N, C-alpha and C positions, 0 to 999 in steps of 0.2 A: 118778598123778593121779587125783583123785576124779571122780565123775560130774558134780558141779556144775561143776568146772573144765573138763571135757571139753565139757559143754554150752555153757559161756560161750565157749570157743574156737570151737566150731562156729558159734555165733550171730555171733561177731565175724567169722569168715571169710565167712559168708553176707552179712553187712552190707557188708564191704569189697568183695566181688564185685559187689554191687548198686551200689556207688559207682564201679565200673569198674576196680578193682584185680584183678590176677591173682595168686592164691596159688601160690607155687612150692614152699614147704616148710612143714610143720607140725612143731612140737616139735623143732627143731634142737638137738641136745645135743652138747656137747663137755665136756672136763674143766673148762672155765672157767664153764660155766653152760648155760642153756637159753634159746632164743628161741622164743616161742610161735608166731609166724607170720612168714614171710618172703614178701614180695609185691613185685610190680612195679606201680608207678604211672607209666605211660608208660616213660620211660627211667630212672626213679629206682628204686633198690632200697630197699625199706622193711622195717625190722625192727620188728615189732609186739609190744608187751607187752600182754597181756590181763589185766585185773584185775576181779574181781567182789566186790561187797559187797552184803549184803542191805539195809544201811542205812548212813547216815553217822554213826551213833551213836558209833562208836569211831574216827572218822577215815575219810575217804572213800577211794575207790579210788585217786584221784590221789596222795593223801598216802602211800599204802602203797608207792609206788615210791621207796624210799629211795636215798640217795647210794651205799650199798654195792650195792644192786640195779642201779642205773644203771651202776656200774663193771663189774659182772659181765656185763651185757648188752653193753656196748661191747667188752669183751674177747672175748666169744663172737662178736660180729659181726666183729671183726678175724680171728678164727679162720676163720669162714665165708668171708670175702673172700680169705684167703690161699689157699684151695683153688680159686679162680676165676682165669680169665685176665682181666686188666684190672680196674680198679676203677671201677664206674659211680658216678654221684652217689648218695648214700645219705642216709637220714634215719631217725630213730627216732620212731615213733608209739605212742600208747597208745589202746587201746579199753577204755573203762570201762563195765562192766555193773553196774547196781544195781537193786534193787527187784524186786517181783513184781506185775504182769508186768514183765519186764526192760526197762529203759530204757538206751539206748546213747548214749555220748558218745565221739566220735572226736576225739582231740587230735593234730593233725599237728605234727611237730617238737616232740614232748613234751620232749625233752632231747637233748643232744649233747655234743660235745667243745668 
C-alpha cells in the first residue's frame, strides 16, 4: 500500500472512532481480497472500504467501488466471519476521502447482498 492509501485509512479509522465505532482490525487480508477496516458499531460488525480520490474528474470515490470489488469484499467478509463464533449483524460501509484538505463522506450500508 502506498503512503496516500495508508494516510487515507488512518484518517478514516480516526473519523470512525470519533463517530463511536471501535476498530477491531485493519487491512484484513485473505486469498479472496482485503478489507480495509473492520469495526464494531454497537452490536453490528462493519466492514469498511476506504476510497480516496484527489478529485471527481475521472469518477468519484464511490463510483470506484465496482461490482467486482464489491464481490471480493463480500467474499473476504465471509472468510472473516467463518473464523468467528456466531454471526453478528453485519453491514458494509464506505469511507470516501477526497480533495486537499481531505473531506470525508461516510456511506453506511454502501452495498450488500
